Z-matrix of the N, CA and C atoms (Angstrom, degrees):
N
C 1 1.467
C 2 1.532 1 109.83
N 3 1.308 2 116.97 1 129.81
C 4 1.452 3 121.21 2 -179.83
C 5 1.535 4 110.21 3 -74.84
N 6 1.340 5 114.17 4 140.18
C 7 1.459 6 121.07 5 -173.47
C 8 1.533 7 109.99 6 -110.60
N 9 1.316 8 116.77 7 124.07
C 10 1.462 9 122.62 8 -178.01
C 11 1.525 10 109.64 9 -115.92
N 12 1.333 11 115.24 10 133.45
C 13 1.468 12 120.79 11 174.41
C 14 1.522 13 108.21 12 -97.57
N 15 1.329 14 116.68 13 122.23
C 16 1.460 15 122.78 14 177.10
C 17 1.519 16 108.50 15 -106.15
N 18 1.336 17 116.15 16 115.49
C 19 1.469 18 121.17 17 178.78
C 20 1.520 19 107.50 18 -107.06
N 21 1.326 20 116.16 19 101.22
C 22 1.474 21 122.41 20 -170.16
C 23 1.524 22 108.71 21 -156.73
N 24 1.337 23 116.94 22 135.80
C 25 1.469 24 119.71 23 -177.16
C 26 1.523 25 113.66 24 -101.29
N 27 1.327 26 118.26 25 -1.50
C 28 1.461 27 121.58 26 177.89
C 29 1.529 28 108.66 27 -92.14
N 30 1.333 29 115.78 28 114.14
C 31 1.465 30 120.52 29 -174.84
C 32 1.521 31 112.27 30 -60.67
N 33 1.333 32 117.01 31 -37.99
C 34 1.466 33 120.17 32 -178.88
C 35 1.533 34 111.03 33 -66.48
N 36 1.325 35 116.37 34 -41.58
C 37 1.467 36 120.31 35 178.10
C 38 1.526 37 110.36 36 -65.36
N 39 1.332 38 116.70 37 -42.05
C 40 1.466 39 121.22 38 177.44
C 41 1.518 40 111.63 39 -58.18
N 42 1.309 41 116.13 40 -45.76
C 43 1.460 42 121.10 41 -178.86
C 44 1.522 43 111.51 42 -64.24
N 45 1.331 44 115.92 43 -43.93
C 46 1.469 45 122.14 44 -179.13
C 47 1.525 46 110.95 45 -62.34
N 48 1.331 47 116.14 46 -48.74
C 49 1.465 48 120.33 47 -177.46
C 50 1.526 49 110.85 48 -69.44
N 51 1.325 50 117.12 49 -44.30
C 52 1.468 51 120.89 50 -178.05
C 53 1.518 52 111.07 51 -60.23
N 54 1.324 53 116.29 52 -44.52
C 55 1.467 54 120.50 53 -179.73
C 56 1.528 55 110.65 54 -61.05
N 57 1.341 56 115.72 55 -47.12
C 58 1.460 57 119.82 56 -178.66
C 59 1.523 58 112.84 57 -64.52
N 60 1.328 59 116.82 58 -42.23
C 61 1.461 60 119.87 59 -179.39
C 62 1.528 61 111.82 60 -69.47
N 63 1.333 62 116.52 61 -39.71
C 64 1.468 63 119.74 62 176.64
C 65 1.526 64 111.19 63 -59.99
N 66 1.316 65 116.02 64 -40.88
C 67 1.468 66 120.66 65 179.56
C 68 1.522 67 111.98 66 -66.94
N 69 1.346 68 116.26 67 -21.08
C 70 1.461 69 120.34 68 179.38
C 71 1.536 70 112.66 69 -102.50
N 72 1.328 71 115.69 70 17.10
C 73 1.452 72 119.88 71 171.05
C 74 1.514 73 116.67 72 88.59
N 75 1.340 74 117.72 73 15.66
C 76 1.465 75 120.74 74 178.17
C 77 1.529 76 110.33 75 -103.01
N 78 1.333 77 115.47 76 149.18
C 79 1.457 78 121.53 77 170.75
C 80 1.530 79 107.17 78 -96.01
N 81 1.324 80 117.57 79 130.91
C 82 1.461 81 121.38 80 -174.87
C 83 1.527 82 110.55 81 -115.94
N 84 1.345 83 115.32 82 128.65
C 85 1.465 84 122.52 83 172.20
C 86 1.526 85 107.65 84 -107.54
N 87 1.337 86 116.78 85 138.45
C 88 1.463 87 121.26 86 -176.17
C 89 1.522 88 111.83 87 -110.82
N 90 1.343 89 115.30 88 140.84
C 91 1.464 90 122.02 89 170.78
C 92 1.519 91 106.65 90 -136.50
N 93 1.331 92 117.07 91 128.24
C 94 1.464 93 120.48 92 -172.67
C 95 1.522 94 113.95 93 -98.66
N 96 1.325 95 117.69 94 2.96
C 97 1.467 96 119.35 95 171.66
C 98 1.521 97 109.46 96 -148.43
N 99 1.332 98 116.27 97 165.91
C 100 1.450 99 120.90 98 -174.06
C 101 1.514 100 114.54 99 -63.58
N 102 1.324 101 116.96 100 -39.94
C 103 1.463 102 120.35 101 -179.50
C 104 1.525 103 111.99 102 -63.36
N 105 1.325 104 115.90 103 -43.94
C 106 1.460 105 120.06 104 178.28
C 107 1.521 106 111.02 105 -64.76
N 108 1.342 107 115.74 106 -40.21
C 109 1.459 108 120.32 107 179.13
C 110 1.517 109 111.82 108 -62.08
N 111 1.328 110 116.20 109 -44.94
C 112 1.461 111 120.46 110 179.45
C 113 1.522 112 110.84 111 -63.74
N 114 1.322 113 116.86 112 -45.07
C 115 1.466 114 121.55 113 -179.97
C 116 1.525 115 110.79 114 -58.64
N 117 1.322 116 115.93 115 -44.40
C 118 1.464 117 119.73 116 -178.36
C 119 1.530 118 110.28 117 -67.36
N 120 1.343 119 116.58 118 -43.45
C 121 1.469 120 120.88 119 -177.65
C 122 1.521 121 112.21 120 -62.23
N 123 1.329 122 116.68 121 -35.70
C 124 1.463 123 120.59 122 -176.21
C 125 1.523 124 113.59 123 -80.26
N 126 1.330 125 116.97 124 -19.64
C 127 1.467 126 118.73 125 -171.77
C 128 1.528 127 114.17 126 -123.22
N 129 1.309 128 117.24 127 8.51
C 130 1.464 129 120.11 128 178.78
C 131 1.530 130 109.93 129 -135.31
N 132 1.311 131 115.24 130 157.17
C 133 1.458 132 121.09 131 177.76
C 134 1.527 133 109.28 132 -88.24
N 135 1.326 134 115.46 133 117.08
C 136 1.460 135 121.10 134 177.90
C 137 1.523 136 108.41 135 -136.83
N 138 1.322 137 116.29 136 160.14
C 139 1.467 138 121.13 137 -174.31
C 140 1.519 139 113.74 138 -102.47
N 141 1.333 140 117.55 139 -19.22
C 142 1.468 141 120.96 140 -179.26
C 143 1.523 142 108.69 141 -166.36
N 144 1.326 143 116.13 142 149.33
C 145 1.467 144 121.57 143 177.91
C 146 1.524 145 109.84 144 -119.50
N 147 1.323 146 116.35 145 131.43
C 148 1.466 147 122.56 146 169.34
C 149 1.516 148 106.02 147 -104.73
N 150 1.329 149 117.15 148 121.85
C 151 1.463 150 121.08 149 -166.22
C 152 1.529 151 111.93 150 -130.97
N 153 1.331 152 116.10 151 122.62
C 154 1.459 153 120.92 152 172.63
C 155 1.532 154 107.90 153 -78.48
N 156 1.330 155 116.93 154 160.88
C 157 1.470 156 119.99 155 178.05
C 158 1.523 157 110.96 156 -93.55
N 159 1.334 158 116.83 157 -49.53
C 160 1.460 159 120.38 158 -178.93
C 161 1.526 160 109.18 159 -83.56
N 162 1.343 161 114.93 160 98.48
C 163 1.461 162 120.81 161 -176.41
C 164 1.522 163 110.44 162 -129.08
N 165 1.323 164 118.19 163 151.18
C 166 1.474 165 120.54 164 171.45
C 167 1.526 166 109.79 165 -66.26
N 168 1.317 167 116.37 166 151.66
C 169 1.460 168 120.97 167 173.32
C 170 1.512 169 113.74 168 84.34
N 171 1.311 170 117.06 169 -65.11
C 172 1.463 171 122.71 170 179.99
C 173 1.526 172 107.99 171 -146.98
N 174 1.332 173 117.21 172 129.80
C 175 1.463 174 117.77 173 -177.16
C 176 1.527 175 111.04 174 -71.71
N 177 1.320 176 114.68 175 159.87
C 178 1.458 177 120.71 176 -173.89
C 179 1.517 178 114.25 177 -62.12
N 180 1.332 179 117.70 178 -32.17
C 181 1.462 180 120.30 179 179.15
C 182 1.528 181 110.47 180 -62.62
N 183 1.332 182 116.48 181 -43.67
C 184 1.459 183 120.50 182 179.93
C 185 1.525 184 110.88 183 -70.37
N 186 1.323 185 117.14 184 -37.28
C 187 1.463 186 120.38 185 175.30
C 188 1.525 187 110.07 186 -57.54
N 189 1.327 188 115.50 187 -46.36
C 190 1.466 189 121.09 188 -179.26
C 191 1.526 190 110.58 189 -62.44
N 192 1.320 191 117.27 190 -45.26
C 193 1.478 192 120.81 191 -179.32
C 194 1.533 193 110.76 192 -59.91
N 195 1.330 194 116.10 193 -42.50
C 196 1.461 195 118.80 194 -177.39
C 197 1.527 196 111.86 195 -70.40
N 198 1.316 197 116.49 196 -34.46
C 199 1.468 198 119.71 197 175.56
C 200 1.526 199 109.79 198 -63.72
N 201 1.334 200 116.40 199 -43.81
C 202 1.465 201 120.30 200 179.78
C 203 1.532 202 111.53 201 -67.79
N 204 1.327 203 117.29 202 -35.79
C 205 1.473 204 119.70 203 -179.90
C 206 1.524 205 111.09 204 -67.91
N 207 1.335 206 116.47 205 -20.63
C 208 1.465 207 120.98 206 176.86
C 209 1.530 208 111.15 207 -88.38
N 210 1.351 209 115.42 208 11.60
C 211 1.470 210 122.00 209 178.71
C 212 1.518 211 112.83 210 63.29
N 213 1.314 212 115.74 211 31.80
C 214 1.453 213 120.28 212 175.25
C 215 1.526 214 108.67 213 -86.26
N 216 1.332 215 116.96 214 119.66
C 217 1.461 216 121.12 215 -178.51
C 218 1.521 217 113.41 216 -93.87
N 219 1.305 218 116.27 217 10.40
C 220 1.462 219 120.47 218 -178.91
C 221 1.524 220 111.23 219 -58.97
N 222 1.339 221 118.75 220 137.40
C 223 1.466 222 120.28 221 177.81
C 224 1.527 223 111.60 222 -65.85
N 225 1.330 224 115.69 223 137.95
C 226 1.467 225 122.31 224 -178.67
C 227 1.524 226 109.58 225 -124.67
N 228 1.323 227 115.73 226 125.05
C 229 1.454 228 122.81 227 177.97
C 230 1.526 229 108.92 228 -112.08
N 231 1.329 230 116.78 229 116.02
C 232 1.459 231 120.06 230 174.53
C 233 1.527 232 109.35 231 -77.33
N 234 1.328 233 115.58 232 134.53
C 235 1.457 234 122.38 233 177.86
C 236 1.524 235 106.63 234 -130.56
N 237 1.326 236 117.18 235 106.02
C 238 1.459 237 119.92 236 -170.12
C 239 1.514 238 111.79 237 -152.84
N 240 1.323 239 115.46 238 159.02
C 241 1.466 240 121.26 239 176.21
C 242 1.518 241 111.45 240 -81.32
N 243 1.337 242 117.42 241 -8.72
C 244 1.462 243 121.38 242 -177.56
C 245 1.522 244 108.99 243 -85.03
N 246 1.334 245 116.05 244 92.71
C 247 1.458 246 120.62 245 -168.97
C 248 1.511 247 116.75 246 -106.47
N 249 1.330 248 118.92 247 12.13
C 250 1.462 249 119.22 248 179.14
C 251 1.525 250 110.04 249 -70.91
N 252 1.332 251 116.04 250 158.69
C 253 1.461 252 120.43 251 178.77
C 254 1.521 253 110.93 252 -56.25
N 255 1.337 254 116.39 253 -40.69
C 256 1.466 255 120.49 254 -179.61
C 257 1.524 256 110.86 255 -59.95
N 258 1.333 257 116.40 256 -42.85
C 259 1.465 258 119.76 257 -179.47
C 260 1.526 259 111.94 258 -69.61
N 261 1.337 260 116.74 259 -37.66
C 262 1.462 261 120.27 260 176.93
C 263 1.522 262 110.08 261 -60.14
N 264 1.327 263 115.57 262 -47.50
C 265 1.462 264 120.55 263 -179.27
C 266 1.527 265 111.12 264 -64.51
N 267 1.347 266 117.44 265 -40.84
C 268 1.460 267 120.65 266 177.27
C 269 1.523 268 110.86 267 -59.19
N 270 1.330 269 115.18 268 -42.89
C 271 1.464 270 119.55 269 -179.72
C 272 1.518 271 112.07 270 -63.60
N 273 1.321 272 116.69 271 -45.42
C 274 1.456 273 120.55 272 -179.61
C 275 1.524 274 111.25 273 -69.47
N 276 1.324 275 116.84 274 -37.13
C 277 1.464 276 120.63 275 178.85
C 278 1.527 277 112.29 276 -67.30
N 279 1.321 278 117.09 277 -29.15
C 280 1.467 279 119.75 278 -179.57
C 281 1.523 280 111.49 279 -75.94
N 282 1.333 281 116.32 280 -6.92
C 283 1.462 282 119.95 281 176.89
C 284 1.508 283 114.33 282 119.98
N 285 1.344 284 117.15 283 1.99
C 286 1.458 285 120.18 284 178.11
C 287 1.517 286 111.43 285 -69.76
N 288 1.330 287 116.35 286 151.84
C 289 1.456 288 121.32 287 -179.72
C 290 1.522 289 112.35 288 -97.69
N 291 1.313 290 117.08 289 -22.98
C 292 1.467 291 120.48 290 -179.82
C 293 1.521 292 108.17 291 -157.53
N 294 1.332 293 116.47 292 168.39
C 295 1.459 294 121.90 293 -171.47
C 296 1.524 295 108.18 294 -148.50
N 297 1.314 296 116.91 295 117.49
C 298 1.458 297 122.17 296 179.41
C 299 1.526 298 108.91 297 -119.84
N 300 1.333 299 116.02 298 131.79
C 301 1.462 300 121.42 299 -173.45
C 302 1.530 301 110.32 300 -97.06
N 303 1.326 302 115.73 301 134.90
C 304 1.465 303 121.56 302 173.13
C 305 1.535 304 108.96 303 -77.43
N 306 1.320 305 118.74 304 148.22
C 307 1.471 306 127.75 305 -7.32
C 308 1.527 307 110.70 306 -71.65
N 309 1.310 308 116.54 307 155.10
C 310 1.456 309 121.06 308 -175.65
C 311 1.523 310 109.15 309 -140.72
N 312 1.317 311 116.02 310 162.52
C 313 1.457 312 121.57 311 174.09
C 314 1.521 313 108.07 312 -96.43
N 315 1.331 314 116.13 313 138.80
C 316 1.459 315 118.94 314 -176.62
C 317 1.524 316 111.78 315 -59.19
N 318 1.338 317 117.56 316 -36.61
C 319 1.463 318 120.38 317 -178.90
C 320 1.525 319 110.98 318 -61.38
N 321 1.344 320 116.44 319 -31.70
C 322 1.460 321 120.16 320 177.44
C 323 1.526 322 110.36 321 -72.31
N 324 1.329 323 117.07 322 -42.49
C 325 1.465 324 120.91 323 176.55
C 326 1.522 325 110.36 324 -58.88
N 327 1.320 326 116.58 325 -45.02
C 328 1.462 327 121.07 326 -179.18
C 329 1.526 328 110.93 327 -62.10
N 330 1.329 329 116.69 328 -40.73
C 331 1.468 330 120.69 329 179.04
C 332 1.524 331 111.15 330 -63.79
N 333 1.343 332 116.57 331 -41.02
C 334 1.467 333 120.35 332 178.96
C 335 1.533 334 110.70 333 -63.71
N 336 1.339 335 116.07 334 -42.66
C 337 1.464 336 120.97 335 -179.85
C 338 1.528 337 110.36 336 -60.63
N 339 1.315 338 116.80 337 -47.34
C 340 1.464 339 120.78 338 -178.41
C 341 1.523 340 111.12 339 -64.43
N 342 1.339 341 116.40 340 -38.18
C 343 1.467 342 120.44 341 178.41
C 344 1.521 343 110.86 342 -64.39
N 345 1.346 344 116.99 343 -44.54
C 346 1.460 345 120.78 344 179.82
C 347 1.526 346 111.31 345 -63.33
N 348 1.298 347 116.74 346 -39.80
C 349 1.460 348 119.86 347 -179.49
C 350 1.521 349 111.19 348 -68.41
N 351 1.340 350 117.19 349 -36.51
C 352 1.464 351 119.24 350 176.14
C 353 1.523 352 110.57 351 -66.37
N 354 1.340 353 116.09 352 -43.18
C 355 1.465 354 120.91 353 -176.52
C 356 1.519 355 111.78 354 -63.65
N 357 1.323 356 116.57 355 -36.88
C 358 1.469 357 120.26 356 -175.32
C 359 1.524 358 113.17 357 -99.60
N 360 1.338 359 116.74 358 3.53
C 361 1.459 360 119.56 359 178.40
C 362 1.505 361 114.10 360 78.75
N 363 1.342 362 117.70 361 13.73
C 364 1.465 363 120.80 362 -178.69
C 365 1.528 364 112.54 363 -83.96
N 366 1.349 365 116.68 364 -1.42
C 367 1.458 366 118.87 365 -179.29
C 368 1.523 367 112.26 366 -86.70
N 369 1.335 368 115.94 367 5.19
C 370 1.461 369 119.30 368 178.42
C 371 1.514 370 113.01 369 92.48
N 372 1.316 371 118.35 370 -7.01
C 373 1.455 372 122.30 371 178.41
C 374 1.514 373 107.90 372 -100.62
N 375 1.307 374 117.10 373 117.21
C 376 1.461 375 121.07 374 -177.81
C 377 1.518 376 109.46 375 -78.80
N 378 1.335 377 115.95 376 124.95
C 379 1.452 378 120.61 377 178.76
C 380 1.526 379 109.72 378 -79.06
N 381 1.308 380 114.99 379 148.25
C 382 1.464 381 120.07 380 175.81
C 383 1.526 382 109.00 381 -69.26
N 384 1.316 383 115.96 382 129.22
C 385 1.457 384 120.47 383 179.15
C 386 1.521 385 108.61 384 -82.30
N 387 1.301 386 116.43 385 120.34
C 388 1.448 387 121.28 386 -178.26
C 389 1.525 388 109.50 387 -104.08
N 390 1.307 389 114.68 388 118.67
C 391 1.453 390 119.18 389 177.70
C 392 1.526 391 107.40 390 -92.39
N 393 1.323 392 115.95 391 80.55
C 394 1.450 393 120.59 392 -172.32
C 395 1.522 394 111.89 393 -123.13
N 396 1.311 395 113.75 394 142.93
C 397 1.449 396 121.55 395 173.99
C 398 1.522 397 107.66 396 -118.47
N 399 1.333 398 116.04 397 129.15
C 400 1.460 399 121.79 398 -179.10
C 401 1.524 400 109.19 399 -109.62
N 402 1.326 401 115.61 400 139.36
C 403 1.463 402 120.06 401 177.28
C 404 1.518 403 110.14 402 -129.43
N 405 1.316 404 114.69 403 145.92
C 406 1.461 405 121.01 404 174.39
C 407 1.522 406 107.30 405 -155.70
N 408 1.345 407 116.19 406 122.40
C 409 1.459 408 120.44 407 -175.11
C 410 1.532 409 108.98 408 54.14
N 411 1.346 410 117.53 409 -121.94
C 412 1.469 411 120.56 410 179.26
C 413 1.523 412 111.94 411 -102.10
N 414 1.342 413 116.28 412 22.99
C 415 1.460 414 122.91 413 -176.79
C 416 1.524 415 109.64 414 -106.60
N 417 1.344 416 116.48 415 134.96
C 418 1.470 417 121.47 416 178.52
C 419 1.526 418 108.59 417 -132.35
N 420 1.341 419 116.40 418 124.79
C 421 1.465 420 121.69 419 179.16
C 422 1.522 421 109.06 420 -120.87
N 423 1.319 422 116.62 421 125.72
C 424 1.460 423 122.41 422 174.32
C 425 1.525 424 107.20 423 -104.24
N 426 1.326 425 115.48 424 109.01
C 427 1.467 426 119.67 425 -174.87
C 428 1.520 427 112.12 426 -76.12
N 429 1.321 428 117.60 427 -17.63
C 430 1.466 429 120.36 428 176.77
C 431 1.517 430 111.37 429 -80.81
N 432 1.325 431 115.16 430 -48.38
C 433 1.462 432 120.57 431 179.98
C 434 1.528 433 112.89 432 -81.77
N 435 1.344 434 115.88 433 -12.06
C 436 1.475 435 122.33 434 -177.96
C 437 1.532 436 110.86 435 59.87
N 438 1.323 437 115.30 436 46.30
C 439 1.467 438 120.37 437 178.59
C 440 1.521 439 110.29 438 -118.91
N 441 1.324 440 115.15 439 151.88
C 442 1.464 441 121.98 440 178.11
C 443 1.519 442 108.65 441 -133.16
N 444 1.330 443 116.89 442 130.12
C 445 1.460 444 122.03 443 177.32
C 446 1.527 445 109.60 444 -126.81
N 447 1.314 446 115.05 445 139.18
C 448 1.465 447 120.43 446 170.11
C 449 1.522 448 108.26 447 -129.63
N 450 1.335 449 115.53 448 123.73
C 451 1.466 450 120.29 449 -176.04
C 452 1.529 451 111.25 450 52.53
N 453 1.345 452 115.06 451 40.56
C 454 1.468 453 123.09 452 178.40
C 455 1.527 454 113.77 453 70.19
N 456 1.321 455 118.25 454 5.91
C 457 1.468 456 121.93 455 175.80
C 458 1.531 457 108.69 456 -98.45
N 459 1.329 458 116.67 457 127.98
C 460 1.461 459 119.12 458 179.13
C 461 1.523 460 110.24 459 -79.08
N 462 1.333 461 115.51 460 134.16
C 463 1.461 462 121.24 461 178.79
C 464 1.522 463 109.93 462 -98.13
N 465 1.317 464 116.47 463 143.27
C 466 1.458 465 122.07 464 176.05
C 467 1.524 466 108.65 465 -98.92
N 468 1.330 467 116.49 466 106.68
C 469 1.461 468 121.39 467 -177.47
C 470 1.526 469 110.72 468 -115.14
N 471 1.329 470 116.02 469 148.32
C 472 1.460 471 120.35 470 170.45
C 473 1.529 472 108.14 471 -72.65
N 474 1.322 473 116.92 472 166.93
C 475 1.467 474 119.74 473 -179.95
C 476 1.528 475 111.07 474 -61.45
N 477 1.324 476 117.12 475 -36.57
C 478 1.457 477 120.68 476 179.31
C 479 1.521 478 110.72 477 -68.64
N 480 1.317 479 117.35 478 -42.71
C 481 1.468 480 121.04 479 178.27
C 482 1.527 481 110.08 480 -63.06
N 483 1.334 482 117.06 481 -38.44
C 484 1.461 483 120.46 482 179.21
C 485 1.530 484 110.51 483 -63.55
N 486 1.330 485 117.11 484 -46.13
C 487 1.465 486 120.05 485 178.75
C 488 1.523 487 111.06 486 -62.18
N 489 1.321 488 116.51 487 -37.91
C 490 1.458 489 120.97 488 179.34
C 491 1.530 490 110.88 489 -64.20
N 492 1.331 491 116.94 490 -47.39
C 493 1.456 492 120.56 491 -179.85
C 494 1.526 493 111.16 492 -66.35
N 495 1.317 494 117.00 493 -38.79
C 496 1.464 495 121.01 494 178.32
C 497 1.528 496 110.46 495 -61.61
N 498 1.327 497 116.36 496 -39.60
C 499 1.461 498 120.45 497 177.65
C 500 1.527 499 110.61 498 -61.51
N 501 1.340 500 116.34 499 -44.56
C 502 1.462 501 120.14 500 179.88
C 503 1.523 502 111.89 501 -63.29
N 504 1.334 503 116.84 502 -44.61
C 505 1.464 504 119.38 503 -174.66
C 506 1.527 505 111.91 504 -72.65
N 507 1.321 506 117.23 505 -20.51
C 508 1.460 507 120.72 506 175.23
C 509 1.531 508 111.74 507 -79.50
N 510 1.334 509 116.03 508 -16.02
C 511 1.476 510 120.40 509 178.83
C 512 1.525 511 109.95 510 -131.86
N 513 1.336 512 117.78 511 60.19
C 514 1.464 513 119.61 512 -177.36
C 515 1.525 514 112.25 513 -64.02
N 516 1.324 515 114.16 514 142.58
C 517 1.471 516 123.06 515 177.18
C 518 1.530 517 113.38 516 66.79
N 519 1.316 518 116.90 517 9.01
C 520 1.463 519 120.96 518 176.65
C 521 1.523 520 109.00 519 -101.07
N 522 1.328 521 117.65 520 129.28
C 523 1.458 522 121.27 521 177.79
C 524 1.525 523 108.52 522 -75.18
N 525 1.339 524 115.82 523 123.79
C 526 1.460 525 121.72 524 -179.00
C 527 1.522 526 109.71 525 -111.08
N 528 1.309 527 116.32 526 127.01
C 529 1.464 528 120.46 527 179.55
C 530 1.514 529 110.36 528 -75.32
N 531 1.321 530 116.69 529 164.37
C 532 1.466 531 120.65 530 178.26
C 533 1.528 532 111.23 531 -61.85
N 534 1.323 533 117.12 532 -37.10
C 535 1.464 534 120.47 533 179.25
C 536 1.527 535 110.19 534 -66.16
N 537 1.340 536 117.75 535 -40.88
C 538 1.468 537 120.51 536 176.63
C 539 1.523 538 111.16 537 -62.12
N 540 1.329 539 115.70 538 -40.70
C 541 1.468 540 120.02 539 179.97
C 542 1.523 541 110.81 540 -65.76
N 543 1.342 542 116.71 541 -44.11
C 544 1.464 543 120.43 542 177.02
C 545 1.530 544 110.91 543 -58.72
N 546 1.323 545 115.83 544 -41.01
C 547 1.459 546 120.80 545 -178.28
C 548 1.523 547 111.05 546 -66.19
N 549 1.347 548 117.21 547 -46.04
C 550 1.454 549 120.94 548 -174.34
C 551 1.536 550 113.03 549 -78.70
N 552 1.330 551 117.43 550 -34.95
C 553 1.465 552 120.46 551 -175.31
C 554 1.521 553 112.11 552 -93.55
N 555 1.342 554 116.10 553 -41.57
C 556 1.470 555 119.58 554 -176.69
C 557 1.524 556 113.06 555 -105.43
N 558 1.328 557 117.12 556 -9.15
C 559 1.450 558 120.26 557 177.81
C 560 1.509 559 114.57 558 75.88
N 561 1.343 560 117.26 559 20.85
C 562 1.461 561 120.91 560 176.99
C 563 1.523 562 107.95 561 -122.93
N 564 1.323 563 116.58 562 135.90
C 565 1.458 564 119.90 563 -175.73
C 566 1.525 565 112.17 564 -107.30
N 567 1.333 566 114.68 565 37.63
C 568 1.460 567 120.08 566 176.38
C 569 1.516 568 108.12 567 -150.96
N 570 1.334 569 116.58 568 163.28
C 571 1.459 570 121.69 569 -177.65
C 572 1.522 571 109.58 570 -68.48
N 573 1.340 572 116.99 571 126.51
C 574 1.464 573 121.59 572 -179.85
C 575 1.523 574 111.65 573 -75.54
N 576 1.334 575 117.65 574 -3.24
C 577 1.457 576 120.60 575 178.99
C 578 1.512 577 113.54 576 84.92
N 579 1.325 578 118.22 577 10.45
C 580 1.455 579 122.15 578 177.93
C 581 1.523 580 108.06 579 -136.35
N 582 1.332 581 116.21 580 171.62
C 583 1.465 582 120.03 581 175.50
C 584 1.514 583 110.69 582 -97.62
N 585 1.329 584 116.43 583 40.13
C 586 1.461 585 121.29 584 -176.44
C 587 1.526 586 111.48 585 -61.33
N 588 1.334 587 118.28 586 -33.83
C 589 1.462 588 120.87 587 178.14
C 590 1.522 589 110.06 588 -62.70
N 591 1.336 590 116.47 589 -47.28
C 592 1.461 591 120.30 590 -179.56
C 593 1.526 592 111.26 591 -62.50
N 594 1.321 593 116.48 592 -40.04
C 595 1.462 594 120.62 593 179.19
C 596 1.524 595 110.56 594 -61.61
N 597 1.332 596 117.46 595 -46.01
C 598 1.452 597 120.43 596 -177.71
C 599 1.522 598 112.80 597 -71.15
N 600 1.325 599 116.81 598 -35.73
C 601 1.467 600 119.16 599 175.99
C 602 1.530 601 109.72 600 -62.20
N 603 1.320 602 117.09 601 -41.00
C 604 1.467 603 120.55 602 178.67
C 605 1.528 604 111.45 603 -65.64
N 606 1.344 605 117.20 604 -41.50
C 607 1.464 606 120.59 605 175.40
C 608 1.529 607 110.45 606 -56.65
N 609 1.338 608 115.00 607 -48.53
C 610 1.456 609 120.95 608 -177.18
C 611 1.522 610 111.32 609 -64.37
N 612 1.318 611 116.60 610 -41.93
C 613 1.468 612 120.67 611 178.50
C 614 1.527 613 111.74 612 -57.02
N 615 1.327 614 115.77 613 -46.12
C 616 1.469 615 119.82 614 -177.94
C 617 1.524 616 110.88 615 -60.12
N 618 1.318 617 117.21 616 -40.42
C 619 1.458 618 120.33 617 -179.61
C 620 1.524 619 111.44 618 -70.61
N 621 1.332 620 116.56 619 -37.54
C 622 1.459 621 120.14 620 178.55
C 623 1.528 622 110.93 621 -69.85
N 624 1.328 623 116.82 622 -40.47
C 625 1.464 624 121.49 623 -176.24
C 626 1.529 625 112.76 624 -69.45
N 627 1.330 626 116.63 625 -20.23
C 628 1.467 627 120.20 626 -176.60
C 629 1.525 628 111.61 627 -61.33
N 630 1.336 629 117.57 628 -34.36
C 631 1.460 630 120.65 629 -175.98
C 632 1.527 631 113.44 630 -117.93
N 633 1.320 632 117.39 631 12.50
C 634 1.462 633 119.64 632 -179.16
C 635 1.516 634 112.15 633 -127.22
N 636 1.322 635 115.52 634 149.80
C 637 1.457 636 120.17 635 -178.96
C 638 1.525 637 112.16 636 -84.73
N 639 1.318 638 117.93 637 -24.61
C 640 1.457 639 120.59 638 -179.53
C 641 1.524 640 111.30 639 -119.19
N 642 1.327 641 114.89 640 148.49
C 643 1.460 642 120.57 641 177.74
C 644 1.524 643 109.17 642 -75.24
N 645 1.328 644 116.11 643 136.96
C 646 1.463 645 120.28 644 -177.66
C 647 1.525 646 113.03 645 -106.49
N 648 1.332 647 118.14 646 -34.71
C 649 1.471 648 120.69 647 -179.79
C 650 1.526 649 108.48 648 -100.37
N 651 1.322 650 116.31 649 121.84
C 652 1.459 651 121.58 650 -174.57
C 653 1.527 652 110.77 651 -117.80
N 654 1.310 653 115.39 652 147.05
C 655 1.462 654 121.66 653 175.38
C 656 1.516 655 109.61 654 -87.65
N 657 1.318 656 116.70 655 132.08
C 658 1.461 657 122.00 656 172.35
C 659 1.522 658 105.75 657 -109.66
N 660 1.324 659 116.47 658 103.67
C 661 1.461 660 121.84 659 -170.76
C 662 1.526 661 111.42 660 -54.80
N 663 1.303 662 114.80 661 129.03
C 664 1.462 663 121.69 662 178.11
C 665 1.513 664 114.60 663 79.10
N 666 1.342 665 117.24 664 -0.84
C 667 1.464 666 119.54 665 -176.28
C 668 1.530 667 113.18 666 -126.73
N 669 1.345 668 117.47 667 -43.01
C 670 1.463 669 118.73 668 -179.26
C 671 1.519 670 111.99 669 150.36
N 672 1.351 671 115.69 670 -135.73
C 673 1.461 672 121.53 671 -176.38
C 674 1.515 673 110.39 672 -134.86
N 675 1.347 674 115.05 673 156.64
C 676 1.452 675 120.28 674 -179.80
C 677 1.536 676 109.50 675 -144.74
N 678 1.339 677 115.57 676 142.80
C 679 1.463 678 121.34 677 172.71
C 680 1.523 679 107.50 678 -94.78
N 681 1.327 680 116.21 679 115.76
C 682 1.465 681 121.15 680 179.12
C 683 1.518 682 109.28 681 -158.87
N 684 1.325 683 114.90 682 161.09
C 685 1.451 684 120.42 683 176.28
C 686 1.522 685 109.99 684 -81.94
N 687 1.314 686 115.56 685 150.06
C 688 1.461 687 119.32 686 179.19
C 689 1.516 688 110.42 687 -70.77
């Protein structure tokens, strides 16, 4: 049975989520403040964390950062009422893997959980490890080592930025819509209601442009984005 840690201080939300997850075959552990959530995450075996941002003791962003600094690769899903693009990006930048805004439908939460577990191998199905290096123009990505170089300069990317760039380099010169990007990078096949894709593409562009003479990621107005040489 897969074990999920729910870090949430709203009793009604805890009850709603716990009941639904139990009915779908998950074991749920509860923590009602950030400090307790962090303590449990660092010292127990769990398969996924559902994490609120506004928590007593320690906010969810800091909890997430500390879990990641301890080299914990467990998937983390932020579940919060703070739904602005800035907050979504803050959550993902702190090490979160996905972000769901309250109010939400349980079926959507369940779909996100299953997607995260498939992506990270927590669903019990071992993914084939691919020792592959991708190149495009002066860009080199090692998917095993999780490194990116442009013109021999190593780039420092967040996990989300890395997945985004990997998606582009696997489909060079193909125009990718925002919905396709959300599906491949965030595992959701519908609009999250924010311009998070545009924000992350711009972040990635700035890092790529720092060491390259030509722009590699281009906007195709009304359609999406494409990786191509100028």
